[in-house]
gemmi code that builds the backbone of each chain (N, CA, C; Angstrom):
import gemmi

chains = {
    "A": [
        ("UNK", (10.309, -24.990, -34.480), (10.922, -23.827, -33.882), (9.846, -22.769, -33.700)),
        ("UNK", (9.786, -22.196, -32.504), (8.848, -21.114, -32.246), (9.574, -19.802, -32.540)),
        ("UNK", (8.936, -18.944, -33.306), (9.592, -17.695, -33.719), (8.713, -16.501, -33.369)),
        ("UNK", (9.348, -15.383, -32.977), (8.576, -14.201, -32.605), (8.012, -13.453, -33.813)),
        ("UNK", (8.609, -13.657, -34.988), (8.166, -12.958, -36.196), (8.222, -13.943, -37.357)),
        ("UNK", (7.054, -14.398, -37.771), (6.975, -15.457, -38.787), (7.545, -14.993, -40.130)),
        ("UNK", (7.252, -13.765, -40.519), (7.715, -13.276, -41.828), (9.235, -13.172, -41.881)),
        ("UNK", (9.821, -12.697, -40.773), (11.294, -12.580, -40.731), (11.952, -13.955, -40.748)),
        ("UNK", (11.395, -14.886, -39.978), (11.971, -16.232, -39.906), (11.853, -16.926, -41.254)),
        ("UNK", (10.686, -16.776, -41.855), (10.419, -17.335, -43.183), (11.435, -16.779, -44.190)),
        ("UNK", (11.716, -15.503, -44.073), (12.633, -14.848, -45.001), (14.067, -15.380, -44.849)),
        ("UNK", (14.473, -15.680, -43.614), (15.805, -16.259, -43.408), (15.959, -17.542, -44.219)),
        ("UNK", (14.975, -18.431, -44.102), (15.091, -19.726, -44.771), (14.883, -19.623, -46.285)),
        ("UNK", (14.000, -18.708, -46.686), (13.666, -18.572, -48.114), (14.693, -17.703, -48.848)),
        ("UNK", (14.900, -16.490, -48.358), (15.689, -15.514, -49.109), (17.186, -15.620, -48.831)),
        ("UNK", (17.550, -15.996, -47.599), (18.974, -16.091, -47.274), (19.490, -17.507, -47.551)),
        ("UNK", (18.811, -18.511, -47.019), (19.313, -19.883, -47.171), (18.766, -20.577, -48.426)),
        ("UNK", (17.796, -19.963, -49.089), (17.359, -20.462, -50.403), (16.500, -21.710, -50.379)),
        ("UNK", (15.854, -21.975, -49.261), (14.996, -23.164, -49.186), (13.599, -22.848, -49.727)),
        ("UNK", (12.885, -23.918, -50.072), (11.486, -23.764, -50.467), (10.648, -23.674, -49.187)),
        ("UNK", (9.787, -22.689, -49.134), (9.065, -22.400, -47.898), (7.574, -22.291, -48.205)),
        ("UNK", (6.732, -22.920, -47.373), (5.280, -22.867, -47.597), (4.720, -21.511, -47.183)),
        ("UNK", (3.485, -21.265, -47.569), (2.739, -20.122, -47.038), (2.508, -20.330, -45.543)),
        ("UNK", (2.274, -19.249, -44.813), (1.853, -19.370, -43.416), (0.410, -19.867, -43.387)),
        ("UNK", (0.158, -20.875, -42.562), (-1.189, -21.443, -42.432), (-1.644, -21.292, -40.990)),
        ("UNK", (-2.856, -20.769, -40.806), (-3.429, -20.645, -39.461), (-4.100, -21.950, -39.076)),
        ("UNK", (-3.754, -22.475, -37.902), (-4.417, -23.676, -37.379), (-5.074, -23.309, -36.046)),
        ("UNK", (-6.272, -22.688, -36.120), (-6.903, -22.189, -34.889), (-7.117, -23.288, -33.855)),
        ("UNK", (-7.387, -24.523, -34.295), (-7.635, -25.619, -33.340), (-6.366, -26.014, -32.582)),
        ("UNK", (-5.192, -25.608, -33.099), (-3.934, -25.864, -32.392), (-3.354, -24.594, -31.761)),
        ("UNK", (-3.977, -23.453, -32.072), (-3.482, -22.189, -31.510), (-2.135, -21.768, -32.070)),
        ("UNK", (-1.881, -22.109, -33.340), (-0.599, -21.751, -33.960), (-0.776, -21.368, -35.429)),
        ("UNK", (0.159, -20.550, -35.897), (0.412, -20.420, -37.326), (1.603, -21.324, -37.631)),
        ("UNK", (1.602, -21.974, -38.777), (2.748, -22.814, -39.146), (3.263, -22.450, -40.536)),
        ("UNK", (4.565, -22.563, -40.667), (5.229, -22.472, -41.967), (6.156, -23.677, -42.046)),
        ("UNK", (6.145, -24.379, -43.165), (7.076, -25.496, -43.327), (8.196, -25.118, -44.300)),
        ("UNK", (9.417, -25.353, -43.838), (10.604, -25.140, -44.669), (10.992, -26.510, -45.214)),
        ("UNK", (10.939, -26.661, -46.534), (11.221, -27.956, -47.172), (12.720, -28.084, -47.407)),
        ("UNK", (13.336, -29.085, -46.794), (14.779, -29.282, -46.963), (15.093, -30.523, -47.808)),
        ("UNK", (14.090, -31.007, -48.545), (14.337, -32.174, -49.398), (14.114, -33.452, -48.617)),
        ("UNK", (15.015, -33.738, -47.690), (14.875, -34.976, -46.915), (14.052, -34.799, -45.647)),
        ("UNK", (13.917, -33.562, -45.183), (13.159, -33.327, -43.953), (12.567, -31.924, -44.000)),
        ("UNK", (11.841, -31.569, -42.968), (11.200, -30.249, -42.916), (11.506, -29.582, -41.594)),
        ("UNK", (11.610, -28.260, -41.634), (11.603, -27.475, -40.406), (10.228, -26.845, -40.299)),
        ("UNK", (9.683, -26.833, -39.104), (8.377, -26.211, -38.887), (8.578, -24.935, -38.069)),
        ("UNK", (8.153, -23.806, -38.640), (8.180, -22.541, -37.911), (6.798, -22.330, -37.311)),
        ("UNK", (6.760, -22.046, -36.020), (5.494, -21.894, -35.296), (5.410, -20.508, -34.688)),
        ("UNK", (4.215, -19.950, -34.716), (3.966, -18.658, -34.074), (2.595, -18.739, -33.404)),
        ("UNK", (2.463, -18.156, -32.205), (1.195, -18.280, -31.488), (0.015, -17.658, -32.240)),
        ("UNK", (-1.124, -18.303, -32.140), (-2.391, -17.785, -32.669), (-3.394, -17.805, -31.514)),
        ("UNK", (-3.916, -16.645, -31.175), (-4.941, -16.565, -30.129), (-4.338, -16.500, -28.736)),
        ("UNK", (-5.187, -16.161, -27.780), (-4.718, -15.917, -26.412), (-4.343, -17.197, -25.661)),
        ("UNK", (-4.939, -18.300, -26.070), (-4.692, -19.558, -25.356), (-3.697, -20.450, -26.097)),
        ("UNK", (-2.903, -19.860, -26.959), (-1.951, -20.656, -27.733), (-1.042, -21.464, -26.806)),
        ("UNK", (-0.873, -22.773, -27.097), (-0.006, -23.613, -26.244), (1.474, -23.234, -26.333)),
        ("UNK", (1.845, -22.414, -27.309), (3.253, -22.022, -27.417), (3.509, -20.598, -26.917)),
        ("UNK", (2.477, -19.934, -26.390), (2.647, -18.559, -25.916), (3.659, -18.488, -24.771)),
        ("UNK", (3.565, -19.427, -23.825), (4.463, -19.377, -22.663), (5.909, -19.681, -23.079)),
        ("UNK", (6.079, -20.527, -24.093), (7.429, -20.814, -24.603), (8.069, -19.532, -25.134)),
        ("UNK", (7.282, -18.761, -25.892), (7.801, -17.524, -26.480), (8.041, -16.468, -25.403)),
        ("UNK", (7.225, -16.534, -24.350), (7.418, -15.636, -23.208), (8.790, -15.900, -22.571)),
        ("UNK", (9.142, -17.184, -22.434), (10.416, -17.588, -21.811), (11.585, -17.441, -22.781)),
        ("UNK", (11.314, -17.575, -24.073), (12.366, -17.518, -25.110), (11.992, -16.423, -26.101)),
        ("UNK", (12.259, -15.204, -25.722), (11.722, -14.067, -26.490), (12.277, -13.960, -27.908)),
        ("UNK", (13.515, -14.441, -28.114), (14.066, -14.400, -29.468), (13.625, -15.610, -30.298)),
        ("UNK", (12.902, -16.552, -29.665), (12.508, -17.792, -30.328), (13.419, -18.931, -29.902)),
        ("UNK", (13.105, -20.129, -30.395), (13.944, -21.272, -30.043), (13.345, -22.572, -30.547)),
        ("UNK", (14.097, -23.642, -30.330), (13.625, -24.962, -30.753), (12.597, -25.474, -29.755)),
        ("UNK", (11.474, -25.932, -30.258), (10.352, -26.307, -29.396), (10.185, -27.823, -29.291)),
        ("UNK", (10.192, -28.519, -30.400), (10.066, -29.983, -30.372), (10.642, -30.584, -31.647)),
        ("UNK", (10.846, -31.900, -31.626), (11.184, -32.611, -32.864), (10.010, -33.534, -33.182)),
        ("UNK", (9.875, -33.907, -34.435), (8.800, -34.808, -34.856), (9.401, -35.965, -35.638)),
        ("UNK", (9.066, -37.167, -35.218), (9.559, -38.391, -35.870), (8.352, -39.163, -36.393)),
        ("UNK", (8.437, -39.643, -37.633), (7.329, -40.421, -38.200), (7.375, -41.873, -37.710)),
        ("UNK", (6.192, -42.425, -37.468), (6.072, -43.853, -37.164), (5.018, -44.446, -38.097)),
        ("UNK", (5.086, -45.771, -38.300), (4.123, -46.416, -39.202), (2.763, -46.581, -38.539)),
        ("UNK", (2.760, -46.892, -37.257), (1.508, -47.255, -36.566), (1.533, -46.614, -35.183)),
        ("UNK", (0.772, -45.554, -35.030), (0.868, -44.778, -33.795), (0.278, -45.525, -32.594)),
        ("UNK", (-0.730, -46.337, -32.832), (-1.331, -47.107, -31.732), (-0.333, -48.154, -31.216)),
        ("UNK", (0.357, -48.800, -32.141), (1.385, -49.781, -31.759), (2.515, -49.078, -31.003)),
        ("UNK", (2.867, -47.870, -31.470), (3.918, -47.108, -30.790), (3.483, -46.776, -29.370)),
        ("UNK", (2.207, -46.399, -29.193), (1.710, -46.036, -27.864), (1.772, -47.227, -26.902)),
        ("UNK", (1.382, -48.390, -27.396), (1.425, -49.609, -26.578), (2.859, -49.888, -26.132)),
        ("UNK", (3.776, -49.782, -27.071), (5.188, -50.054, -26.806), (5.759, -49.039, -25.805)),
        ("UNK", (5.408, -47.758, -26.002), (5.917, -46.695, -25.126), (5.412, -46.889, -23.694)),
        ("UNK", (4.137, -47.269, -23.567), (3.574, -47.501, -22.225), (4.307, -48.642, -21.521)),
        ("UNK", (4.596, -49.706, -22.276), (5.363, -50.841, -21.725), (6.721, -50.380, -21.209)),
        ("UNK", (7.337, -49.445, -21.954), (8.687, -48.983, -21.623), (8.677, -47.799, -20.657)),
        ("UNK", (7.465, -47.468, -20.142), (7.323, -46.409, -19.119), (7.688, -45.014, -19.627)),
        ("UNK", (7.483, -44.799, -20.930), (7.642, -43.438, -21.476), (6.260, -42.794, -21.462)),
        ("UNK", (6.145, -41.665, -20.755), (4.834, -41.020, -20.626), (4.405, -40.305, -21.912)),
        ("UNK", (3.120, -40.453, -22.253), (2.512, -39.802, -23.422), (1.594, -38.705, -22.893)),
        ("UNK", (1.605, -37.532, -23.553), (0.904, -36.366, -22.996), (-0.595, -36.333, -23.287)),
        ("UNK", (-1.140, -37.363, -23.951), (-2.589, -37.443, -24.169), (-3.000, -38.908, -24.141)),
        ("UNK", (-4.253, -39.142, -23.810), (-4.762, -40.526, -23.770), (-4.871, -41.107, -25.178)),
        ("UNK", (-5.257, -40.219, -26.107), (-5.479, -40.648, -27.493), (-4.666, -39.757, -28.435)),
        ("UNK", (-4.345, -40.232, -29.648), (-3.677, -39.355, -30.613), (-4.568, -38.168, -30.976)),
        ("UNK", (-3.939, -37.040, -31.275), (-4.663, -35.893, -31.814), (-4.327, -35.766, -33.297)),
        ("UNK", (-5.023, -34.878, -33.981), (-4.732, -34.666, -35.405), (-3.786, -33.469, -35.523)),
        ("UNK", (-2.605, -33.720, -36.110), (-1.546, -32.703, -36.165), (-1.625, -31.811, -37.395)),
        ("UNK", (-0.556, -31.056, -37.598), (-0.515, -30.033, -38.653), (-0.663, -30.612, -40.057)),
        ("UNK", (-0.320, -31.893, -40.240), (-0.459, -32.504, -41.570), (-1.754, -33.301, -41.709)),
        ("UNK", (-2.690, -33.135, -40.730), (-3.934, -33.899, -40.767), (-3.751, -35.364, -40.432)),
        ("UNK", (-2.619, -35.680, -39.766), (-2.322, -37.077, -39.412), (-2.294, -37.227, -37.894)),
        ("UNK", (-2.507, -38.449, -37.374), (-2.513, -38.645, -35.914), (-1.124, -38.411, -35.317)),
        ("UNK", (-1.112, -37.671, -34.225), (0.149, -37.376, -33.531), (-0.009, -37.570, -32.018)),
        ("UNK", (1.107, -37.871, -31.373), (1.180, -37.846, -29.907), (2.473, -37.119, -29.522)),
        ("UNK", (2.497, -36.653, -28.278), (3.716, -36.031, -27.747), (4.193, -36.843, -26.543)),
        ("UNK", (5.504, -37.019, -26.447), (6.103, -37.769, -25.337), (6.616, -36.789, -24.295)),
        ("UNK", (6.590, -37.188, -23.049), (7.001, -36.313, -21.956), (8.496, -35.965, -22.065)),
        ("UNK", (8.820, -34.670, -22.109), (10.242, -34.289, -22.243), (11.129, -34.880, -21.150)),
        ("UNK", (10.581, -35.079, -19.952), (11.410, -35.644, -18.874), (11.778, -37.100, -19.146)),
        ("UNK", (11.001, -37.768, -19.995), (11.327, -39.148, -20.363), (12.165, -39.203, -21.645)),
        ("UNK", (12.416, -38.035, -22.233), (13.186, -37.956, -23.488), (14.328, -36.955, -23.326)),
        ("UNK", (15.059, -37.056, -22.223), (16.233, -36.218, -21.913), (16.047, -34.757, -22.310)),
        ("UNK", (14.920, -34.191, -21.850), (14.716, -32.749, -21.983), (14.170, -32.280, -23.319)),
        ("UNK", (13.827, -33.224, -24.197), (13.340, -32.844, -25.533), (11.883, -33.289, -25.690)),
        ("UNK", (11.035, -32.349, -26.109), (9.651, -32.691, -26.428), (9.645, -33.417, -27.771)),
        ("UNK", (9.207, -34.678, -27.755), (9.239, -35.509, -28.962), (7.809, -35.771, -29.429)),
        ("UNK", (7.525, -35.411, -30.673), (6.227, -35.702, -31.292), (6.394, -36.923, -32.185)),
        ("UNK", (5.435, -37.834, -32.117), (5.409, -38.934, -33.088), (4.205, -38.720, -33.991)),
        ("UNK", (4.412, -38.860, -35.291), (3.332, -38.671, -36.271), (3.197, -39.938, -37.098)),
        ("UNK", (1.956, -40.405, -37.250), (1.746, -41.582, -38.100), (1.918, -41.182, -39.558)),
        ("UNK", (2.835, -41.827, -40.239), (3.219, -41.396, -41.605), (2.121, -41.730, -42.613)),
    ],
    "B": [
        ("UNK", (21.226, -32.649, -29.840), (20.636, -32.621, -28.529), (21.723, -32.929, -27.517)),
        ("UNK", (21.831, -32.092, -26.509), (22.797, -32.345, -25.446), (22.083, -33.167, -24.373)),
        ("UNK", (22.701, -34.246, -23.957), (22.059, -35.152, -22.994), (22.965, -35.371, -21.781)),
        ("UNK", (22.338, -35.492, -20.597), (23.140, -35.678, -19.381), (23.689, -37.102, -19.250)),
        ("UNK", (23.058, -38.057, -19.927), (23.488, -39.460, -19.832), (23.394, -40.070, -21.228)),
        ("UNK", (24.541, -40.264, -21.849), (24.576, -40.711, -23.242), (23.976, -42.114, -23.403)),
        ("UNK", (24.284, -43.006, -22.467), (23.801, -44.382, -22.585), (22.281, -44.457, -22.479)),
        ("UNK", (21.715, -43.661, -21.556), (20.260, -43.657, -21.390), (19.570, -43.062, -22.618)),
        ("UNK", (20.137, -41.976, -23.141), (19.536, -41.310, -24.300), (19.623, -42.232, -25.520)),
        ("UNK", (20.783, -42.854, -25.680), (21.000, -43.805, -26.761), (19.970, -44.939, -26.673)),
        ("UNK", (19.715, -45.385, -25.463), (18.781, -46.491, -25.252), (17.345, -46.106, -25.627)),
        ("UNK", (16.963, -44.848, -25.358), (15.621, -44.397, -25.749), (15.432, -44.562, -27.254)),
        ("UNK", (16.409, -44.088, -28.026), (16.261, -44.128, -29.480), (16.447, -45.527, -30.058)),
        ("UNK", (17.314, -46.312, -29.421), (17.620, -47.656, -29.926), (16.581, -48.684, -29.448)),
        ("UNK", (16.409, -48.755, -28.129), (15.618, -49.843, -27.558), (14.126, -49.527, -27.497)),
        ("UNK", (13.784, -48.255, -27.288), (12.369, -47.896, -27.199), (11.819, -47.522, -28.573)),
        ("UNK", (12.500, -46.609, -29.273), (11.975, -46.137, -30.561), (12.480, -46.963, -31.747)),
        ("UNK", (13.429, -47.877, -31.494), (13.825, -48.841, -32.534), (14.682, -48.290, -33.660)),
        ("UNK", (15.354, -47.169, -33.438), (16.205, -46.598, -34.495), (17.585, -47.242, -34.478)),
        ("UNK", (18.294, -47.114, -35.599), (19.683, -47.562, -35.664), (20.548, -46.460, -35.065)),
        ("UNK", (21.424, -46.852, -34.164), (22.177, -45.880, -33.384), (23.659, -46.222, -33.462)),
        ("UNK", (24.506, -45.220, -33.680), (25.949, -45.453, -33.769), (26.553, -45.681, -32.383)),
        ("UNK", (27.778, -46.148, -32.359), (28.547, -46.179, -31.111), (28.816, -44.739, -30.663)),
        ("UNK", (29.073, -44.566, -29.369), (29.528, -43.263, -28.883), (30.968, -43.044, -29.348)),
        ("UNK", (31.230, -41.872, -29.913), (32.568, -41.529, -30.401), (33.065, -40.299, -29.646)),
        ("UNK", (34.282, -40.382, -29.127), (34.885, -39.228, -28.448), (35.555, -38.331, -29.477)),
        ("UNK", (35.240, -37.041, -29.424), (35.898, -36.058, -30.292), (36.585, -35.028, -29.401)),
        ("UNK", (37.786, -35.380, -28.903), (38.457, -34.493, -27.938), (38.683, -33.089, -28.479)),
        ("UNK", (38.935, -32.956, -29.797), (39.181, -31.623, -30.381), (37.922, -30.748, -30.366)),
        ("UNK", (36.745, -31.372, -30.205), (35.497, -30.607, -30.097), (34.956, -30.577, -28.667)),
        ("UNK", (35.578, -31.360, -27.783), (35.114, -31.402, -26.397), (33.763, -32.077, -26.227)),
        ("UNK", (33.472, -33.056, -27.082), (32.182, -33.759, -26.995), (32.327, -35.256, -27.291)),
        ("UNK", (31.383, -36.007, -26.729), (31.103, -37.348, -27.220), (29.891, -37.218, -28.148)),
        ("UNK", (29.879, -37.951, -29.244), (28.702, -37.913, -30.121), (28.163, -39.317, -30.383)),
        ("UNK", (26.843, -39.359, -30.512), (26.150, -40.560, -30.968), (25.198, -40.095, -32.066)),
        ("UNK", (25.169, -40.793, -33.193), (24.223, -40.447, -34.255), (23.089, -41.475, -34.296)),
        ("UNK", (21.866, -40.939, -34.270), (20.667, -41.760, -34.412), (20.239, -41.646, -35.872)),
        ("UNK", (20.273, -42.766, -36.581), (19.943, -42.771, -38.010), (18.440, -42.912, -38.190)),
        ("UNK", (17.824, -41.908, -38.817), (16.374, -41.958, -39.030), (16.021, -42.174, -40.506)),
        ("UNK", (16.981, -42.638, -41.296), (16.708, -42.891, -42.721), (16.924, -41.629, -43.524)),
        ("UNK", (16.042, -40.656, -43.361), (16.181, -39.423, -44.138), (17.043, -38.369, -43.454)),
        ("UNK", (17.218, -38.504, -42.134), (18.007, -37.514, -41.409), (18.633, -38.175, -40.178)),
        ("UNK", (19.385, -37.400, -39.428), (20.044, -37.949, -38.242), (19.786, -37.049, -37.049)),
        ("UNK", (19.683, -37.639, -35.886), (19.728, -36.884, -34.636), (21.120, -37.086, -34.062)),
        ("UNK", (21.700, -36.022, -33.536), (23.026, -36.113, -32.917), (22.859, -35.933, -31.407)),
        ("UNK", (23.282, -36.937, -30.663), (23.296, -36.831, -29.203), (24.694, -36.404, -28.786)),
        ("UNK", (24.760, -35.367, -27.976), (26.047, -34.802, -27.556), (26.168, -34.853, -26.045)),
        ("UNK", (27.381, -35.151, -25.580), (27.659, -35.135, -24.146), (29.045, -34.514, -23.955)),
        ("UNK", (29.208, -33.688, -22.919), (30.503, -33.009, -22.743), (31.662, -33.974, -22.542)),
        ("UNK", (32.805, -33.617, -23.103), (34.053, -34.347, -22.897), (35.091, -33.322, -22.429)),
        ("UNK", (35.626, -33.518, -21.255), (36.678, -32.628, -20.737), (36.112, -31.397, -20.056)),
        ("UNK", (36.981, -30.698, -19.358), (36.539, -29.567, -18.539), (36.185, -28.335, -19.349)),
        ("UNK", (36.773, -28.232, -20.544), (36.522, -27.035, -21.358), (35.506, -27.301, -22.466)),
        ("UNK", (34.676, -28.323, -22.285), (33.704, -28.645, -23.322), (32.810, -27.446, -23.622)),
        ("UNK", (32.612, -27.134, -24.927), (31.766, -25.986, -25.283), (30.289, -26.200, -24.957)),
        ("UNK", (29.897, -27.447, -24.621), (28.485, -27.676, -24.291), (28.264, -27.856, -22.790)),
        ("UNK", (29.327, -27.679, -21.987), (29.185, -27.856, -20.529), (28.213, -26.836, -19.944)),
        ("UNK", (28.301, -25.576, -20.381), (27.436, -24.549, -19.804), (25.979, -24.770, -20.222)),
        ("UNK", (25.772, -25.294, -21.435), (24.407, -25.613, -21.876), (23.775, -26.642, -20.942)),
        ("UNK", (24.554, -27.677, -20.599), (24.037, -28.733, -19.724), (23.833, -28.225, -18.295)),
        ("UNK", (24.667, -27.262, -17.918), (24.518, -26.627, -16.611), (23.158, -25.916, -16.520)),
        ("UNK", (22.805, -25.238, -17.627), (21.537, -24.480, -17.677), (20.342, -25.390, -17.942)),
        ("UNK", (20.580, -26.502, -18.636), (19.503, -27.431, -19.011), (19.872, -28.815, -18.473)),
        ("UNK", (19.632, -28.995, -17.194), (20.160, -30.194, -16.528), (19.568, -31.499, -17.040)),
        ("UNK", (18.330, -31.451, -17.525), (17.742, -32.683, -18.058), (18.158, -32.914, -19.513)),
        ("UNK", (18.883, -31.944, -20.094), (19.237, -32.011, -21.511), (18.323, -31.118, -22.327)),
        ("UNK", (18.597, -31.047, -23.639), (17.748, -30.234, -24.498), (18.318, -30.107, -25.895)),
        ("UNK", (17.551, -29.441, -26.758), (17.984, -29.244, -28.137), (19.030, -28.138, -28.180)),
        ("UNK", (20.133, -28.392, -28.844), (21.272, -27.482, -28.837), (21.420, -26.728, -30.164)),
        ("UNK", (21.370, -27.428, -31.284), (21.466, -26.775, -32.592), (20.854, -27.667, -33.667)),
        ("UNK", (20.643, -27.052, -34.834), (20.265, -27.843, -36.008), (21.412, -27.747, -37.005)),
        ("UNK", (21.495, -28.733, -37.881), (22.552, -28.729, -38.903), (21.917, -28.917, -40.271)),
        ("UNK", (22.244, -28.026, -41.187), (21.715, -28.078, -42.553), (22.895, -28.217, -43.504)),
        ("UNK", (22.780, -29.135, -44.471), (23.860, -29.310, -45.452), (23.800, -28.248, -46.553)),
        ("UNK", (24.980, -27.807, -46.953), (25.080, -26.919, -48.115), (26.109, -27.516, -49.075)),
        ("UNK", (26.020, -27.128, -50.356), (26.947, -27.671, -51.357), (28.322, -27.027, -51.242)),
        ("UNK", (28.355, -25.725, -50.976), (29.616, -24.978, -51.039), (29.643, -24.009, -49.857)),
        ("UNK", (30.414, -24.336, -48.846), (30.352, -23.555, -47.606), (30.974, -22.165, -47.782)),
        ("UNK", (31.968, -22.046, -48.643), (32.584, -20.732, -48.883), (31.582, -19.802, -49.577)),
        ("UNK", (30.862, -20.347, -50.543), (29.829, -19.553, -51.228), (28.728, -19.157, -50.245)),
        ("UNK", (28.376, -20.095, -49.357), (27.346, -19.805, -48.338), (27.814, -18.669, -47.431)),
        ("UNK", (29.105, -18.701, -47.053), (29.650, -17.657, -46.166), (29.580, -16.275, -46.820)),
        ("UNK", (29.941, -16.233, -48.078), (29.893, -14.962, -48.827), (28.472, -14.417, -48.843)),
        ("UNK", (27.531, -15.296, -49.141), (26.115, -14.910, -49.221), (25.593, -14.446, -47.858)),
        ("UNK", (25.961, -15.189, -46.807), (25.492, -14.846, -45.456), (26.026, -13.487, -45.014)),
        ("UNK", (27.299, -13.224, -45.345), (27.882, -11.924, -44.974), (27.146, -10.788, -45.671)),
        ("UNK", (26.823, -10.990, -46.949), (26.054, -9.991, -47.714), (24.713, -9.720, -47.038)),
        ("UNK", (24.112, -10.778, -46.511), (22.773, -10.663, -45.917), (22.828, -10.314, -44.430)),
        ("UNK", (24.051, -9.993, -43.941), (24.226, -9.537, -42.556), (23.882, -10.597, -41.500)),
        ("UNK", (24.071, -11.877, -41.874), (23.912, -12.951, -40.886), (25.306, -13.238, -40.326)),
        ("UNK", (25.451, -13.098, -39.015), (26.774, -13.286, -38.424), (27.182, -14.757, -38.343)),
        ("UNK", (28.454, -15.012, -38.647), (29.029, -16.363, -38.585), (29.978, -16.381, -37.387)),
        ("UNK", (29.975, -17.487, -36.623), (30.709, -17.505, -35.354), (32.209, -17.794, -35.488)),
        ("UNK", (32.705, -17.949, -36.717), (34.151, -18.127, -36.910), (34.548, -17.491, -38.231)),
        ("UNK", (35.802, -17.108, -38.343), (36.295, -16.481, -39.576), (36.375, -17.493, -40.717)),
        ("UNK", (36.739, -18.723, -40.330), (36.919, -19.793, -41.319), (36.092, -21.011, -40.907)),
        ("UNK", (35.743, -21.884, -41.855), (35.060, -23.128, -41.478), (35.954, -23.986, -40.576)),
        ("UNK", (35.332, -24.736, -39.682), (36.060, -25.731, -38.894), (35.692, -27.118, -39.410)),
        ("UNK", (36.403, -28.121, -38.939), (36.075, -29.486, -39.357), (35.148, -30.097, -38.308)),
        ("UNK", (33.949, -30.510, -38.747), (32.909, -30.984, -37.832), (32.970, -32.481, -37.561)),
        ("UNK", (31.909, -32.978, -36.938), (31.855, -34.366, -36.472), (31.963, -35.387, -37.609)),
        ("UNK", (31.603, -34.989, -38.835), (31.701, -35.923, -39.969), (32.981, -35.723, -40.787)),
        ("UNK", (33.921, -34.925, -40.234), (35.154, -34.650, -40.979), (34.940, -33.705, -42.146)),
        ("UNK", (33.865, -32.948, -42.113), (33.541, -32.014, -43.207), (33.547, -30.587, -42.682)),
        ("UNK", (33.736, -29.587, -43.554), (33.770, -28.187, -43.099), (32.408, -27.738, -42.584)),
        ("UNK", (32.440, -27.069, -41.453), (31.194, -26.557, -40.853), (31.392, -25.113, -40.384)),
        ("UNK", (30.286, -24.380, -40.340), (30.253, -23.075, -39.682), (28.986, -23.021, -38.829)),
        ("UNK", (28.988, -22.113, -37.858), (27.791, -21.888, -37.042), (27.334, -20.446, -37.238)),
        ("UNK", (26.022, -20.258, -37.331), (25.441, -18.922, -37.502), (24.970, -18.401, -36.145)),
        ("UNK", (25.014, -17.104, -35.974), (24.650, -16.495, -34.694), (23.160, -16.730, -34.392)),
        ("UNK", (22.853, -17.315, -33.235), (21.443, -17.590, -32.904), (20.565, -16.332, -32.949)),
        ("UNK", (21.143, -15.182, -32.616), (20.326, -13.959, -32.639), (19.928, -13.564, -34.063)),
        ("UNK", (20.673, -14.033, -35.046), (20.317, -13.761, -36.442), (19.453, -14.883, -37.028)),
        ("UNK", (19.212, -15.915, -36.225), (18.413, -17.068, -36.689), (17.281, -17.342, -35.690)),
        ("UNK", (16.579, -16.271, -35.302), (15.442, -16.340, -34.371), (15.632, -17.344, -33.231)),
        ("UNK", (16.764, -17.195, -32.545), (16.986, -17.944, -31.303), (17.515, -19.359, -31.477)),
        ("UNK", (17.818, -19.741, -32.719), (18.278, -21.111, -32.968), (19.726, -21.092, -33.471)),
        ("UNK", (20.575, -21.892, -32.824), (21.944, -22.054, -33.304), (21.908, -22.943, -34.549)),
        ("UNK", (22.331, -22.397, -35.687), (22.256, -23.121, -36.963), (23.671, -23.447, -37.439)),
        ("UNK", (23.929, -24.730, -37.657), (25.204, -25.176, -38.220), (25.005, -25.455, -39.704)),
        ("UNK", (25.939, -25.013, -40.527), (25.932, -25.400, -41.942), (27.119, -26.319, -42.180)),
        ("UNK", (26.877, -27.421, -42.850), (27.935, -28.400, -43.141), (28.039, -28.601, -44.648)),
        ("UNK", (29.249, -28.546, -45.153), (29.426, -28.798, -46.589), (29.228, -30.291, -46.861)),
        ("UNK", (28.261, -30.612, -47.703), (27.867, -32.027, -47.902), (28.923, -32.799, -48.675)),
    ],
}
model = gemmi.Model(1)
for chain_id, residues in chains.items():
    chain = gemmi.Chain(chain_id)
    for i, (resn, *xyz) in enumerate(residues, 1):
        res = gemmi.Residue()
        res.name, res.seqid = resn, gemmi.SeqId(i, " ")
        for name, pos in zip(("N", "CA", "C"), xyz):
            atom = gemmi.Atom()
            atom.name, atom.element = name, gemmi.Element(name[0])
            atom.pos, atom.b_iso = gemmi.Position(*pos), 0.0
            res.add_atom(atom)
        chain.add_residue(res)
    model.add_chain(chain)
structure = gemmi.Structure()
structure.add_model(model)
structure.setup_entities()
């Protein structure tokens, strides 16, 4: 979820909903600050733009109050997933996996091939 | 996630991504068809409008390719959660819990109080 105010969003999940929430971490190579909300079985990722070329700046411009940006699903073998996705004509937004927020290989699938949802796959 | 074509969306998660996917279930009292994608630790809910007064029809009108509609977080005691949320000035979209897709009490929180995200709480 992209949020216009990281501290306020963090406070909703921590102080109001009582979840365990990480510190804000700057990821300059991704152009984002991230906070992870730990829900036991899964995590919510709060994102806020970092720097002028942040890839989420235009999203926040269009969604000024914030909004859901993407979902992330773990896979065992990202290269095998890429081969399979190419066979099934699902477009991948990069030629090679990149290193994501958890230091693990990630790819993003084209939202038009995923009924309007930006889907990230992360090698677990 | 609200999707324009339930069968196609179901097929992405089942046939391409290899997840276990439920049958489509009609919930006329909610004005939706639902499909649950089982991811082991969590579920994705695919929603498609049912009937002319479906509460998600306008969302699909605005997001023709589909998109993320809400997140759902489980709580132990929904009445206690409501009391706490009211204290913290988070608006709830109904006076009383309703019965959700799993036959359990649910409430929805105002997206403007949740940084642009529609948040559903379900009593586990």
